[in-house]
All heavy atoms as a GROMACS GRO file, in nm:
protein
  567
    1MET      N    1 -12.979   1.034  -5.161
    1MET     CA    2 -12.836   1.012  -5.153
    1MET      C    3 -12.797   0.903  -5.252
    1MET      O    4 -12.869   0.806  -5.271
    1MET     CB    5 -12.797   0.972  -5.011
    1MET     CG    6 -12.647   0.953  -4.996
    1MET     SD    7 -12.589   0.956  -4.827
    1MET     CE    8 -12.612   0.786  -4.781
    2ALA      N    9 -12.684   0.919  -5.313
    2ALA     CA   10 -12.636   0.824  -5.412
    2ALA      C   11 -12.594   0.694  -5.345
    2ALA      O   12 -12.544   0.694  -5.233
    2ALA     CB   13 -12.519   0.883  -5.489
    3THR      N   14 -12.614   0.585  -5.415
    3THR     CA   15 -12.567   0.456  -5.366
    3THR      C   16 -12.436   0.423  -5.436
    3THR      O   17 -12.404   0.480  -5.541
    3THR     CB   18 -12.670   0.346  -5.397
    3THR    OG1   19 -12.681   0.333  -5.540
    3THR    CG2   20 -12.805   0.377  -5.338
    4THR      N   21 -12.361   0.332  -5.378
    4THR     CA   22 -12.235   0.295  -5.441
    4THR      C   23 -12.260   0.237  -5.580
    4THR      O   24 -12.178   0.254  -5.670
    4THR     CB   25 -12.153   0.197  -5.356
    4THR    OG1   26 -12.234   0.084  -5.322
    4THR    CG2   27 -12.102   0.264  -5.230
    5GLN      N   28 -12.374   0.171  -5.600
    5GLN     CA   29 -12.406   0.116  -5.732
    5GLN      C   30 -12.428   0.227  -5.835
    5GLN      O   31 -12.404   0.205  -5.953
    5GLN     CB   32 -12.530   0.024  -5.726
    5GLN     CG   33 -12.507  -0.104  -5.651
    5GLN     CD   34 -12.523  -0.090  -5.501
    5GLN    OE1   35 -12.568   0.012  -5.450
    5GLN    NE2   36 -12.483  -0.192  -5.428
    6SER      N   37 -12.472   0.343  -5.791
    6SER     CA   38 -12.492   0.454  -5.884
    6SER      C   39 -12.363   0.532  -5.909
    6SER      O   40 -12.356   0.612  -6.001
    6SER     CB   41 -12.602   0.548  -5.834
    6SER     OG   42 -12.560   0.618  -5.720
    7ILE      N   43 -12.261   0.505  -5.827
    7ILE     CA   44 -12.135   0.576  -5.838
    7ILE      C   45 -12.027   0.489  -5.902
    7ILE      O   46 -11.950   0.535  -5.985
    7ILE     CB   47 -12.086   0.621  -5.699
    7ILE    CG1   48 -12.187   0.716  -5.635
    7ILE    CG2   49 -11.948   0.686  -5.707
    7ILE    CD1   50 -12.164   0.740  -5.489
    8ILE      N   51 -12.025   0.362  -5.863
    8ILE     CA   52 -11.918   0.270  -5.903
    8ILE      C   53 -11.969   0.168  -6.002
    8ILE      O   54 -12.077   0.112  -5.985
    8ILE     CB   55 -11.860   0.199  -5.779
    8ILE    CG1   56 -11.805   0.300  -5.680
    8ILE    CG2   57 -11.753   0.098  -5.820
    8ILE    CD1   58 -11.768   0.241  -5.546
    9ASN      N   59 -11.887   0.141  -6.103
    9ASN     CA   60 -11.917   0.035  -6.199
    9ASN      C   61 -11.801  -0.064  -6.198
    9ASN      O   62 -11.684  -0.025  -6.200
    9ASN     CB   63 -11.934   0.093  -6.340
    9ASN     CG   64 -11.977  -0.011  -6.439
    9ASN    OD1   65 -12.059  -0.097  -6.408
    9ASN    ND2   66 -11.925  -0.003  -6.559
   10VAL      N   67 -11.835  -0.192  -6.191
   10VAL     CA   68 -11.736  -0.298  -6.202
   10VAL      C   69 -11.782  -0.388  -6.316
   10VAL      O   70 -11.887  -0.451  -6.308
   10VAL     CB   71 -11.725  -0.379  -6.071
   10VAL    CG1   72 -11.626  -0.494  -6.087
   10VAL    CG2   73 -11.684  -0.289  -5.955
   11ASP      N   74 -11.704  -0.389  -6.423
   11ASP     CA   75 -11.739  -0.463  -6.543
   11ASP      C   76 -11.611  -0.527  -6.597
   11ASP      O   77 -11.514  -0.455  -6.624
   11ASP     CB   78 -11.799  -0.367  -6.646
   11ASP     CG   79 -11.843  -0.434  -6.775
   11ASP    OD1   80 -11.795  -0.545  -6.807
   11ASP    OD2   81 -11.924  -0.373  -6.847
   12PRO      N   82 -11.609  -0.658  -6.613
   12PRO     CA   83 -11.488  -0.723  -6.663
   12PRO      C   84 -11.443  -0.669  -6.799
   12PRO      O   85 -11.327  -0.681  -6.835
   12PRO     CB   86 -11.524  -0.870  -6.673
   12PRO     CG   87 -11.660  -0.887  -6.619
   12PRO     CD   88 -11.716  -0.752  -6.586
   13GLU      N   89 -11.534  -0.606  -6.873
   13GLU     CA   90 -11.501  -0.552  -7.004
   13GLU      C   91 -11.439  -0.411  -6.997
   13GLU      O   92 -11.392  -0.358  -7.097
   13GLU     CB   93 -11.626  -0.546  -7.092
   13GLU     CG   94 -11.690  -0.681  -7.118
   13GLU     CD   95 -11.602  -0.774  -7.200
   13GLU    OE1   96 -11.538  -0.727  -7.296
   13GLU    OE2   97 -11.595  -0.893  -7.165
   14ILE      N   98 -11.442  -0.352  -6.878
   14ILE     CA   99 -11.386  -0.218  -6.860
   14ILE      C  100 -11.269  -0.229  -6.762
   14ILE      O  101 -11.288  -0.261  -6.644
   14ILE     CB  102 -11.492  -0.118  -6.806
   14ILE    CG1  103 -11.607  -0.107  -6.904
   14ILE    CG2  104 -11.429   0.018  -6.780
   14ILE    CD1  105 -11.724  -0.025  -6.853
   15LEU      N  106 -11.149  -0.204  -6.811
   15LEU     CA  107 -11.026  -0.210  -6.732
   15LEU      C  108 -11.014  -0.340  -6.653
   15LEU      O  109 -10.968  -0.340  -6.537
   15LEU     CB  110 -11.015  -0.089  -6.639
   15LEU     CG  111 -11.006   0.048  -6.705
   15LEU    CD1  112 -10.998   0.157  -6.601
   15LEU    CD2  113 -10.886   0.056  -6.798
   16GLY      N  114 -11.060  -0.448  -6.712
   16GLY     CA  115 -11.046  -0.579  -6.648
   16GLY      C  116 -11.125  -0.596  -6.520
   16GLY      O  117 -11.091  -0.678  -6.436
   17GLY      N  118 -11.229  -0.518  -6.502
   17GLY     CA  119 -11.313  -0.530  -6.383
   17GLY      C  120 -11.271  -0.440  -6.268
   17GLY      O  121 -11.328  -0.449  -6.159
   18LYS      N  122 -11.175  -0.355  -6.292
   18LYS     CA  123 -11.133  -0.260  -6.188
   18LYS      C  124 -11.248  -0.162  -6.162
   18LYS      O  125 -11.311  -0.115  -6.256
   18LYS     CB  126 -11.010  -0.185  -6.239
   18LYS     CG  127 -10.938  -0.104  -6.137
   18LYS     CD  128 -10.808  -0.052  -6.197
   18LYS     CE  129 -10.718  -0.005  -6.086
   18LYS     NZ  130 -10.586   0.034  -6.133
   19PRO      N  131 -11.278  -0.130  -6.035
   19PRO     CA  132 -11.385  -0.035  -6.007
   19PRO      C  133 -11.356   0.102  -6.068
   19PRO      O  134 -11.248   0.158  -6.050
   19PRO     CB  135 -11.387  -0.026  -5.854
   19PRO     CG  136 -11.322  -0.153  -5.808
   19PRO     CD  137 -11.220  -0.186  -5.913
   20VAL      N  138 -11.454   0.154  -6.142
   20VAL     CA  139 -11.444   0.285  -6.207
   20VAL      C  140 -11.566   0.368  -6.171
   20VAL      O  141 -11.668   0.315  -6.126
   20VAL     CB  142 -11.432   0.273  -6.361
   20VAL    CG1  143 -11.308   0.196  -6.401
   20VAL    CG2  144 -11.556   0.209  -6.422
   21PHE      N  145 -11.554   0.499  -6.192
   21PHE     CA  146 -11.672   0.584  -6.176
   21PHE      C  147 -11.770   0.548  -6.288
   21PHE      O  148 -11.732   0.540  -6.405
   21PHE     CB  149 -11.634   0.732  -6.186
   21PHE     CG  150 -11.568   0.786  -6.063
   21PHE    CD1  151 -11.430   0.794  -6.055
   21PHE    CD2  152 -11.644   0.829  -5.955
   21PHE    CE1  153 -11.368   0.844  -5.941
   21PHE    CE2  154 -11.583   0.880  -5.842
   21PHE     CZ  155 -11.444   0.887  -5.834
   22ARG      N  156 -11.894   0.525  -6.250
   22ARG     CA  157 -11.997   0.485  -6.348
   22ARG      C  158 -12.003   0.586  -6.462
   22ARG      O  159 -11.998   0.706  -6.441
   22ARG     CB  160 -12.133   0.474  -6.280
   22ARG     CG  161 -12.242   0.420  -6.373
   22ARG     CD  162 -12.365   0.378  -6.299
   22ARG     NE  163 -12.344   0.265  -6.210
   22ARG     CZ  164 -12.329   0.136  -6.248
   22ARG    NH1  165 -12.331   0.105  -6.375
   22ARG    NH2  166 -12.312   0.041  -6.158
   23GLY      N  167 -12.009   0.532  -6.584
   23GLY     CA  168 -12.018   0.616  -6.702
   23GLY      C  169 -11.883   0.663  -6.753
   23GLY      O  170 -11.876   0.742  -6.848
   24THR      N  171 -11.775   0.617  -6.688
   24THR     CA  172 -11.640   0.657  -6.727
   24THR      C  173 -11.549   0.534  -6.730
   24THR      O  174 -11.592   0.424  -6.697
   24THR     CB  175 -11.578   0.759  -6.629
   24THR    OG1  176 -11.536   0.692  -6.510
   24THR    CG2  177 -11.674   0.871  -6.595
   25ARG      N  178 -11.424   0.559  -6.762
   25ARG     CA  179 -11.320   0.458  -6.750
   25ARG      C  180 -11.216   0.505  -6.648
   25ARG      O  181 -11.101   0.464  -6.651
   25ARG     CB  182 -11.256   0.431  -6.886
   25ARG     CG  183 -11.353   0.375  -6.989
   25ARG     CD  184 -11.289   0.353  -7.123
   25ARG     NE  185 -11.184   0.252  -7.120
   25ARG     CZ  186 -11.202   0.120  -7.127
   25ARG    NH1  187 -11.325   0.073  -7.139
   25ARG    NH2  188 -11.101   0.037  -7.124
   26VAL      N  189 -11.259   0.591  -6.556
   26VAL     CA  190 -11.169   0.648  -6.455
   26VAL      C  191 -11.173   0.560  -6.330
   26VAL      O  192 -11.277   0.550  -6.263
   26VAL     CB  193 -11.210   0.793  -6.419
   26VAL    CG1  194 -11.118   0.849  -6.312
   26VAL    CG2  195 -11.212   0.881  -6.543
   27PRO      N  196 -11.061   0.497  -6.298
   27PRO     CA  197 -11.058   0.410  -6.179
   27PRO      C  198 -11.079   0.488  -6.049
   27PRO      O  199 -11.028   0.598  -6.031
   27PRO     CB  200 -10.917   0.350  -6.182
   27PRO     CG  201 -10.870   0.366  -6.323
   27PRO     CD  202 -10.935   0.493  -6.372
   28ILE      N  203 -11.154   0.426  -5.960
   28ILE     CA  204 -11.181   0.485  -5.829
   28ILE      C  205 -11.051   0.509  -5.752
   28ILE      O  206 -11.036   0.611  -5.684
   28ILE     CB  207 -11.274   0.393  -5.748
   28ILE    CG1  208 -11.411   0.377  -5.816
   28ILE    CG2  209 -11.288   0.440  -5.603
   28ILE    CD1  210 -11.496   0.499  -5.821
   29ASP      N  211 -10.954   0.418  -5.764
   29ASP     CA  212 -10.832   0.432  -5.685
   29ASP      C  213 -10.753   0.558  -5.722
   29ASP      O  214 -10.681   0.612  -5.638
   29ASP     CB  215 -10.745   0.307  -5.691
   29ASP     CG  216 -10.698   0.270  -5.829
   29ASP    OD1  217 -10.742   0.329  -5.928
   29ASP    OD2  218 -10.615   0.176  -5.838
   30ILE      N  219 -10.769   0.607  -5.844
   30ILE     CA  220 -10.701   0.732  -5.881
   30ILE      C  221 -10.756   0.848  -5.798
   30ILE      O  222 -10.681   0.935  -5.755
   30ILE     CB  223 -10.714   0.760  -6.032
   30ILE    CG1  224 -10.631   0.658  -6.109
   30ILE    CG2  225 -10.672   0.903  -6.066
   30ILE    CD1  226 -10.641   0.670  -6.259
   31PHE      N  227 -10.886   0.848  -5.774
   31PHE     CA  228 -10.947   0.953  -5.690
   31PHE      C  229 -10.887   0.950  -5.550
   31PHE      O  230 -10.847   1.054  -5.496
   31PHE     CB  231 -11.099   0.936  -5.686
   31PHE     CG  232 -11.168   1.032  -5.595
   31PHE    CD1  233 -11.168   1.168  -5.623
   31PHE    CD2  234 -11.233   0.988  -5.481
   31PHE    CE1  235 -11.232   1.259  -5.538
   31PHE    CE2  236 -11.297   1.078  -5.396
   31PHE     CZ  237 -11.296   1.212  -5.425
   32TRP      N  238 -10.880   0.831  -5.490
   32TRP     CA  239 -10.822   0.820  -5.356
   32TRP      C  240 -10.676   0.865  -5.355
   32TRP      O  241 -10.631   0.929  -5.261
   32TRP     CB  242 -10.835   0.677  -5.301
   32TRP     CG  243 -10.975   0.631  -5.281
   32TRP    CD1  244 -11.032   0.518  -5.333
   32TRP    CD2  245 -11.079   0.694  -5.204
   32TRP    NE1  246 -11.164   0.509  -5.292
   32TRP    CE2  247 -11.194   0.614  -5.214
   32TRP    CE3  248 -11.083   0.812  -5.128
   32TRP    CZ2  249 -11.314   0.648  -5.149
   32TRP    CZ3  250 -11.203   0.844  -5.065
   32TRP    CH2  251 -11.316   0.763  -5.075
   33ASP      N  252 -10.603   0.831  -5.462
   33ASP     CA  253 -10.463   0.875  -5.472
   33ASP      C  254 -10.453   1.028  -5.473
   33ASP      O  255 -10.364   1.085  -5.409
   33ASP     CB  256 -10.397   0.819  -5.598
   33ASP     CG  257 -10.374   0.669  -5.592
   33ASP    OD1  258 -10.382   0.610  -5.482
   33ASP    OD2  259 -10.351   0.610  -5.701
   34TYR      N  260 -10.542   1.093  -5.546
   34TYR     CA  261 -10.544   1.240  -5.549
   34TYR      C  262 -10.565   1.296  -5.409
   34TYR      O  263 -10.493   1.386  -5.365
   34TYR     CB  264 -10.653   1.292  -5.642
   34TYR     CG  265 -10.605   1.324  -5.781
   34TYR    CD1  266 -10.575   1.223  -5.872
   34TYR    CD2  267 -10.589   1.456  -5.823
   34TYR    CE1  268 -10.531   1.252  -6.000
   34TYR    CE2  269 -10.545   1.486  -5.951
   34TYR     CZ  270 -10.516   1.383  -6.039
   34TYR     OH  271 -10.471   1.413  -6.164
   35LEU      N  272 -10.666   1.244  -5.339
   35LEU     CA  273 -10.694   1.296  -5.205
   35LEU      C  274 -10.579   1.268  -5.110
   35LEU      O  275 -10.540   1.355  -5.032
   35LEU     CB  276 -10.823   1.235  -5.152
   35LEU     CG  277 -10.952   1.270  -5.226
   35LEU    CD1  278 -11.071   1.205  -5.158
   35LEU    CD2  279 -10.971   1.419  -5.238
   36GLU      N  280 -10.524   1.148  -5.118
   36GLU     CA  281 -10.411   1.113  -5.031
   36GLU      C  282 -10.291   1.204  -5.057
   36GLU      O  283 -10.218   1.240  -4.964
   36GLU     CB  284 -10.372   0.967  -5.055
   36GLU     CG  285 -10.262   0.918  -4.963
   36GLU     CD  286 -10.226   0.772  -4.985
   36GLU    OE1  287 -10.275   0.711  -5.082
   36GLU    OE2  288 -10.146   0.721  -4.906
   37GLY      N  289 -10.273   1.245  -5.180
   37GLY     CA  290 -10.164   1.333  -5.216
   37GLY      C  291 -10.187   1.479  -5.181
   37GLY      O  292 -10.103   1.564  -5.207
   38GLY      N  293 -10.305   1.510  -5.124
   38GLY     CA  294 -10.333   1.646  -5.083
   38GLY      C  295 -10.406   1.729  -5.187
   38GLY      O  296 -10.428   1.848  -5.166
   39ASP      N  297 -10.442   1.667  -5.298
   39ASP     CA  298 -10.516   1.741  -5.402
   39ASP      C  299 -10.664   1.752  -5.363
   39ASP      O  300 -10.716   1.670  -5.288
   39ASP     CB  301 -10.504   1.669  -5.536
   39ASP     CG  302 -10.362   1.672  -5.590
   39ASP    OD1  303 -10.300   1.779  -5.586
   39ASP    OD2  304 -10.315   1.566  -5.636
   40SER      N  305 -10.729   1.850  -5.418
   40SER     CA  306 -10.871   1.871  -5.391
   40SER      C  307 -10.957   1.796  -5.494
   40SER      O  308 -10.907   1.752  -5.598
   40SER     CB  309 -10.904   2.021  -5.398
   40SER     OG  310 -10.891   2.066  -5.532
   41ILE      N  311 -11.084   1.788  -5.464
   41ILE     CA  312 -11.179   1.731  -5.561
   41ILE      C  313 -11.174   1.814  -5.689
   41ILE      O  314 -11.175   1.758  -5.799
   41ILE     CB  315 -11.322   1.727  -5.503
   41ILE    CG1  316 -11.329   1.626  -5.388
   41ILE    CG2  317 -11.423   1.692  -5.612
   41ILE    CD1  318 -11.462   1.625  -5.316
   42ASP      N  319 -11.167   1.946  -5.675
   42ASP     CA  320 -11.162   2.032  -5.794
   42ASP      C  321 -11.043   1.998  -5.883
   42ASP      O  322 -11.056   1.994  -6.006
   42ASP     CB  323 -11.156   2.179  -5.754
   42ASP     CG  324 -11.288   2.228  -5.696
   42ASP    OD1  325 -11.394   2.173  -5.734
   42ASP    OD2  326 -11.285   2.320  -5.614
   43GLU      N  327 -10.927   1.975  -5.822
   43GLU     CA  328 -10.809   1.941  -5.901
   43GLU      C  329 -10.828   1.807  -5.973
   43GLU      O  330 -10.790   1.792  -6.089
   43GLU     CB  331 -10.686   1.936  -5.811
   43GLU     CG  332 -10.646   2.074  -5.762
   43GLU     CD  333 -10.546   2.073  -5.648
   43GLU    OE1  334 -10.566   1.996  -5.552
   43GLU    OE2  335 -10.448   2.148  -5.658
   44PHE      N  336 -10.891   1.712  -5.905
   44PHE     CA  337 -10.920   1.583  -5.966
   44PHE      C  338 -11.015   1.601  -6.085
   44PHE      O  339 -10.993   1.545  -6.193
   44PHE     CB  340 -10.981   1.488  -5.863
   44PHE     CG  341 -11.028   1.357  -5.920
   44PHE    CD1  342 -10.938   1.256  -5.947
   44PHE    CD2  343 -11.163   1.335  -5.946
   44PHE    CE1  344 -10.981   1.135  -6.000
   44PHE    CE2  345 -11.207   1.216  -5.998
   44PHE     CZ  346 -11.115   1.115  -6.025
   45LEU      N  347 -11.119   1.681  -6.066
   45LEU     CA  348 -11.219   1.701  -6.171
   45LEU      C  349 -11.162   1.772  -6.294
   45LEU      O  350 -11.208   1.748  -6.406
   45LEU     CB  351 -11.339   1.777  -6.116
   45LEU     CG  352 -11.421   1.701  -6.011
   45LEU    CD1  353 -11.527   1.792  -5.950
   45LEU    CD2  354 -11.483   1.576  -6.068
   46VAL      N  355 -11.063   1.858  -6.274
   46VAL     CA  356 -10.997   1.922  -6.388
   46VAL      C  357 -10.929   1.816  -6.475
   46VAL      O  358 -10.936   1.820  -6.597
   46VAL     CB  359 -10.896   2.029  -6.341
   46VAL    CG1  360 -10.804   2.072  -6.453
   46VAL    CG2  361 -10.969   2.149  -6.284
   47GLN      N  362 -10.865   1.721  -6.410
   47GLN     CA  363 -10.793   1.616  -6.483
   47GLN      C  364 -10.887   1.510  -6.540
   47GLN      O  365 -10.856   1.448  -6.642
   47GLN     CB  366 -10.691   1.548  -6.391
   47GLN     CG  367 -10.579   1.639  -6.348
   47GLN     CD  368 -10.499   1.692  -6.466
   47GLN    OE1  369 -10.461   1.617  -6.555
   47GLN    NE2  370 -10.476   1.822  -6.467
   48TYR      N  371 -11.001   1.488  -6.475
   48TYR     CA  372 -11.097   1.385  -6.517
   48TYR      C  373 -11.236   1.447  -6.529
   48TYR      O  374 -11.325   1.422  -6.446
   48TYR     CB  375 -11.096   1.268  -6.417
   48TYR     CG  376 -10.960   1.204  -6.409
   48TYR    CD1  377 -10.869   1.238  -6.309
   48TYR    CD2  378 -10.920   1.111  -6.505
   48TYR    CE1  379 -10.743   1.182  -6.304
   48TYR    CE2  380 -10.794   1.053  -6.500
   48TYR     CZ  381 -10.707   1.090  -6.400
   48TYR     OH  382 -10.582   1.032  -6.396
   49PRO      N  383 -11.258   1.529  -6.630
   49PRO     CA  384 -11.385   1.602  -6.642
   49PRO      C  385 -11.507   1.513  -6.667
   49PRO      O  386 -11.619   1.559  -6.650
   49PRO     CB  387 -11.360   1.696  -6.761
   49PRO     CG  388 -11.250   1.633  -6.838
   49PRO     CD  389 -11.166   1.560  -6.739
   50GLY      N  390 -11.486   1.387  -6.702
   50GLY     CA  391 -11.600   1.297  -6.720
   50GLY      C  392 -11.664   1.254  -6.590
   50GLY      O  393 -11.777   1.205  -6.587
   51VAL      N  394 -11.592   1.272  -6.480
   51VAL     CA  395 -11.645   1.237  -6.348
   51VAL      C  396 -11.720   1.358  -6.294
   51VAL      O  397 -11.677   1.472  -6.308
   51VAL     CB  398 -11.530   1.198  -6.252
   51VAL    CG1  399 -11.583   1.168  -6.114
   51VAL    CG2  400 -11.451   1.080  -6.307
   52LYS      N  401 -11.834   1.333  -6.233
   52LYS     CA  402 -11.916   1.441  -6.177
   52LYS      C  403 -11.880   1.464  -6.030
   52LYS      O  404 -11.846   1.371  -5.958
   52LYS     CB  405 -12.063   1.406  -6.188
   52LYS     CG  406 -12.111   1.393  -6.332
   52LYS     CD  407 -12.259   1.354  -6.334
   52LYS     CE  408 -12.310   1.341  -6.475
   52LYS     NZ  409 -12.266   1.219  -6.542
   53ARG      N  410 -11.888   1.590  -5.989
   53ARG     CA  411 -11.862   1.624  -5.849
   53ARG      C  412 -11.951   1.539  -5.755
   53ARG      O  413 -11.906   1.492  -5.651
   53ARG     CB  414 -11.889   1.773  -5.824
   53ARG     CG  415 -11.886   1.813  -5.678
   53ARG     CD  416 -11.901   1.963  -5.660
   53ARG     NE  417 -11.786   2.032  -5.712
   53ARG     CZ  418 -11.669   2.040  -5.649
   53ARG    NH1  419 -11.653   1.984  -5.533
   53ARG    NH2  420 -11.569   2.105  -5.703
   54GLU      N  421 -12.076   1.519  -5.795
   54GLU     CA  422 -12.168   1.443  -5.712
   54GLU      C  423 -12.118   1.300  -5.690
   54GLU      O  424 -12.142   1.241  -5.585
   54GLU     CB  425 -12.308   1.440  -5.774
   54GLU     CG  426 -12.375   1.576  -5.781
   54GLU     CD  427 -12.323   1.665  -5.895
   54GLU    OE1  428 -12.264   1.614  -5.993
   54GLU    OE2  429 -12.340   1.787  -5.885
   55GLN      N  430 -12.051   1.244  -5.791
   55GLN     CA  431 -11.996   1.109  -5.776
   55GLN      C  432 -11.884   1.109  -5.673
   55GLN      O  433 -11.877   1.018  -5.590
   55GLN     CB  434 -11.942   1.057  -5.911
   55GLN     CG  435 -12.052   1.027  -6.011
   55GLN     CD  436 -11.993   0.987  -6.146
   55GLN    OE1  437 -11.923   1.066  -6.209
   55GLN    NE2  438 -12.022   0.866  -6.189
   56CYS      N  439 -11.798   1.209  -5.676
   56CYS     CA  440 -11.687   1.218  -5.581
   56CYS      C  441 -11.740   1.234  -5.439
   56CYS      O  442 -11.697   1.164  -5.346
   56CYS     CB  443 -11.595   1.334  -5.616
   56CYS     SG  444 -11.508   1.315  -5.772
   57VAL      N  445 -11.831   1.326  -5.421
   57VAL     CA  446 -11.888   1.350  -5.288
   57VAL      C  447 -11.963   1.226  -5.241
   57VAL      O  448 -11.951   1.186  -5.125
   57VAL     CB  449 -11.979   1.476  -5.289
   57VAL    CG1  450 -12.053   1.490  -5.157
   57VAL    CG2  451 -11.897   1.600  -5.320
   58GLY      N  452 -12.039   1.164  -5.329
   58GLY     CA  453 -12.112   1.043  -5.294
   58GLY      C  454 -12.019   0.930  -5.251
   58GLY      O  455 -12.049   0.856  -5.156
   59LEU      N  456 -11.906   0.918  -5.317
   59LEU     CA  457 -11.809   0.816  -5.281
   59LEU      C  458 -11.751   0.841  -5.143
   59LEU      O  459 -11.740   0.750  -5.060
   59LEU     CB  460 -11.697   0.810  -5.386
   59LEU     CG  461 -11.593   0.702  -5.368
   59LEU    CD1  462 -11.655   0.563  -5.377
   59LEU    CD2  463 -11.484   0.717  -5.473
   60ILE      N  464 -11.719   0.966  -5.114
   60ILE     CA  465 -11.668   1.001  -4.982
   60ILE      C  466 -11.773   0.973  -4.875
   60ILE      O  467 -11.744   0.918  -4.768
   60ILE     CB  468 -11.622   1.148  -4.978
   60ILE    CG1  469 -11.500   1.167  -5.067
   60ILE    CG2  470 -11.594   1.193  -4.834
   60ILE    CD1  471 -11.462   1.312  -5.091
   61MET      N  472 -11.897   1.010  -4.902
   61MET     CA  473 -12.006   0.988  -4.806
   61MET      C  474 -12.028   0.839  -4.782
   61MET      O  475 -12.050   0.796  -4.668
   61MET     CB  476 -12.135   1.054  -4.855
   61MET     CG  477 -12.124   1.204  -4.873
   61MET     SD  478 -12.091   1.292  -4.721
   61MET     CE  479 -12.250   1.288  -4.648
   62ALA      N  480 -12.021   0.758  -4.888
   62ALA     CA  481 -12.038   0.613  -4.874
   62ALA      C  482 -11.925   0.555  -4.789
   62ALA      O  483 -11.949   0.467  -4.704
   62ALA     CB  484 -12.043   0.547  -5.011
   63ALA      N  485 -11.804   0.603  -4.810
   63ALA     CA  486 -11.690   0.556  -4.729
   63ALA      C  487 -11.710   0.595  -4.582
   63ALA      O  488 -11.686   0.515  -4.492
   63ALA     CB  489 -11.561   0.612  -4.784
   64ARG      N  490 -11.755   0.719  -4.561
   64ARG     CA  491 -11.781   0.765  -4.424
   64ARG      C  492 -11.887   0.678  -4.357
   64ARG      O  493 -11.871   0.633  -4.244
   64ARG     CB  494 -11.826   0.910  -4.425
   64ARG     CG  495 -11.851   0.964  -4.283
   64ARG     CD  496 -11.942   1.082  -4.281
   64ARG     NE  497 -12.074   1.042  -4.330
   64ARG     CZ  498 -12.175   1.124  -4.351
   64ARG    NH1  499 -12.159   1.252  -4.333
   64ARG    NH2  500 -12.291   1.081  -4.393
   65ASP      N  501 -11.996   0.652  -4.428
   65ASP     CA  502 -12.104   0.571  -4.372
   65ASP      C  503 -12.056   0.431  -4.338
   65ASP      O  504 -12.094   0.374  -4.235
   65ASP     CB  505 -12.222   0.565  -4.470
   65ASP     CG  506 -12.293   0.699  -4.485
   65ASP    OD1  507 -12.268   0.791  -4.405
   65ASP    OD2  508 -12.372   0.710  -4.581
   66LYS      N  509 -11.970   0.375  -4.422
   66LYS     CA  510 -11.917   0.240  -4.398
   66LYS      C  511 -11.829   0.240  -4.274
   66LYS      O  512 -11.840   0.150  -4.190
   66LYS     CB  513 -11.838   0.195  -4.521
   66LYS     CG  514 -11.765   0.064  -4.504
   66LYS     CD  515 -11.860  -0.052  -4.501
   66LYS     CE  516 -11.780  -0.183  -4.506
   66LYS     NZ  517 -11.838  -0.284  -4.419
   67VAL      N  518 -11.744   0.340  -4.259
   67VAL     CA  519 -11.658   0.349  -4.141
   67VAL      C  520 -11.743   0.363  -4.014
   67VAL      O  521 -11.718   0.294  -3.914
   67VAL     CB  522 -11.558   0.467  -4.154
   67VAL    CG1  523 -11.490   0.497  -4.022
   67VAL    CG2  524 -11.456   0.438  -4.262
   68MET      N  525 -11.843   0.449  -4.019
   68MET     CA  526 -11.930   0.469  -3.903
   68MET      C  527 -12.006   0.342  -3.868
   68MET      O  528 -12.018   0.306  -3.752
   68MET     CB  529 -12.025   0.586  -3.926
   68MET     CG  530 -11.955   0.721  -3.939
   68MET     SD  531 -11.852   0.763  -3.796
   68MET     CE  532 -11.975   0.782  -3.670
   69SER      N  533 -12.055   0.274  -3.968
   69SER     CA  534 -12.129   0.150  -3.948
   69SER      C  535 -12.040   0.043  -3.886
   69SER      O  536 -12.078  -0.024  -3.790
   69SER     CB  537 -12.185   0.101  -4.082
   69SER     OG  538 -12.245  -0.024  -4.067
   70ASP      N  539 -11.919   0.031  -3.938
   70ASP     CA  540 -11.825  -0.068  -3.885
   70ASP      C  541 -11.785  -0.034  -3.741
   70ASP      O  542 -11.771  -0.123  -3.657
   70ASP     CB  543 -11.700  -0.078  -3.973
   70ASP     CG  544 -11.726  -0.145  -4.106
   70ASP    OD1  545 -11.839  -0.194  -4.129
   70ASP    OD2  546 -11.635  -0.146  -4.190
   71ALA      N  547 -11.766   0.095  -3.712
   71ALA     CA  548 -11.727   0.137  -3.578
   71ALA      C  549 -11.838   0.109  -3.478
   71ALA      O  550 -11.812   0.066  -3.365
   71ALA     CB  551 -11.691   0.284  -3.577
   72CYS      N  552 -11.961   0.130  -3.519
   72CYS     CA  553 -12.075   0.106  -3.430
   72CYS      C  554 -12.098  -0.043  -3.407
   72CYS      O  555 -12.148  -0.083  -3.302
   72CYS     CB  556 -12.200   0.172  -3.486
   72CYS     SG  557 -12.194   0.352  -3.478
   73ALA      N  558 -12.061  -0.125  -3.504
   73ALA     CA  559 -12.081  -0.269  -3.494
   73ALA      C  560 -11.973  -0.335  -3.407
   73ALA      O  561 -11.991  -0.448  -3.362
   73ALA     CB  562 -12.082  -0.333  -3.632
   74ALA      N  563 -11.863  -0.264  -3.385
   74ALA     CA  564 -11.750  -0.323  -3.309
   74ALA      C  565 -11.776  -0.322  -3.160
   74ALA      O  566 -11.852  -0.258  -3.105
   74ALA     CB  567 -11.622  -0.246  -3.340
   0.00000   0.00000   0.00000
């Protein structure tokens, strides 16, 4: 399973340190905006072909794991 370090890059030299998909200049928050707006991963990937499907799925899985971990710790 992918780790957030293999999916997300934070570098002050890239978009001022905004989290991006590793290997791209595509901000992570744009992906969340697409999903929130009702768009699919496929629609996002058409617009940002430099991002891999595995990165999108890995990001969702990491978010899910974090929510589950936090819920169990409460």
